[in-house]
C-alpha positions, 0 to 999 in steps of 0.5 A, a space after each residue: 671822702 674828699 675835701 668837697 664831700 667834707 665841706 658838703 657835710 658841714 653845709 648839711 650840718 648847718 641846715 640840720 642844726 636848725 631843724 633837729 634836736 640832735 643834728 650830729 646823729 641825724 647827720 651821721 645817719 644820713 652819711 652812712 645811708 649815702 655810703 650804703 652802710 646798711 648796718 650802721 644806718 639801722 644802728 641809729 634807728 635801733 638806738 632811737 627806739 631803745 632810748 624812746 623805750 627807756 624814756 617811756 619806762 622812766 616816765 611811767 616809773 615817775 608817775 607810779 612813784 608819785 602815785 604811790 607817795 600820794 595814795 591816801 589809802 596806803 600807810 607809810 609802811 605799805 608805801 615803803 614796802 612797795 617802793 622797796 620791793 617793786 621800785 628798786 627793781 624797776 630803777 635797777 632795770 632802767 639803769 641796766 638798760 641805759 648802761 647797755 644803750 650807752 655801751 653800744 653807743 661807745 662801741 659804735 662810735 669808736 669803731 665806725 664814727 671816730 675813724 671816719 671823722 679822723 679821716 675827714 680831718 686828715 683830708 682837710 689838713 693835707 690841703 691846709 686851706 685857712 678858709 676851711 677853719 670853720 669846717 675844722 671846728 665843726 669836725 672837732 665838735 663832731 669828734 668831741 661829741 662822739 668821744 664818750 666818757 666811760 659808759 658808766 659815767 655817761 649813764 649816771 649823767 643821763 639818769 641824773 637828768 631824767 630820773 632825779 634824786 627825788 624819784 630814787 628809793 632811799 629808805 633809811 635803816 632803823 638805826 639811823 631813824 632818829 627824832 629829826 627823821 620823823 620831824 622831816 617827814 611831818 610825823 613828830 606828833 606820832 613820834 612823841 606819842 609813841 615815845 610817851 606810850 613806851 615810857 609809860 609802859 615802864 613807869 617813866 616820864 619825858 619830864 624825867 632827867 635823862 629819861 632816854 638813859 632810864 628807858 635804855 636800862 629798862 629795855 636791856 633788863 627786859 631783853 628788848 635790846 642786847 647792849 647799850 649801843 646808841 644804834 641798837 637803841 635807836 633801831 628799837 625806838 624806830 620800830 616802836 614808832 613805825 608800828 605806832 604810826 602804822 596803826 594810826 594811819 590804818 585807823 585814818 584810812 578806815 575813816 576815809 573809807 567810811 567817809 567815801 562810802 557815805 551818800 554824797 549828801 552826807 559827805 557834803 554836810 560833814 565837809 561843811 561842818 569840818 570846814 573842808 
């Protein structure tokens, strides 16, 4: 390319910048088309399709994820099992597809775009015209845009924007699920009821001093846990609490199903009575 071609490319970019969300991609796609680089031109179209597919998968994932969490006919355990078994796999698939997408971009940029931009810069530098300083700035921006970080870093940044942390499956192991875990989930009442039931089983009371130590000793003697570690104790208690919560939520779901099967007139009467 000669200097006139480079300047014309800059002028075209100014127009593209007013029209396109990603003017650099459109600019280079157009340039490769004019250069009869069919494979390079098709690469841009292919990448656009791949990105659209990834974004659609992410959107479906987010909708399904939200739907699962808000489903009143699933217990917490059922939701967590579904998230663990299905959504972790979907998240992994999205991550892997995104990584391939950015790897392809990096390889294409390094082999096709950056050498071309470097040639443009050399062409202008050879003439050393000051009035073309804005064109130099444009080329530097173009070079910077296509000088990607590692594919992994770029992928992580993309997913942080498109698939925020609240949509990522992060289930705690039982040994980390203490009282405050259940408080944060709005399940403090169930936690306390489950603990009380476990204490009563061993003729203990939460009013006793060091009741947790007493309960720990009972569990060890009963063979429920092997040692005296806090983690093992917490893990056992979390199982007891989770089982209790699951039973209570199943009862509530049965009640909801019964209510939903009632005639509309009875539903309205019950709703008015309970102020719903």
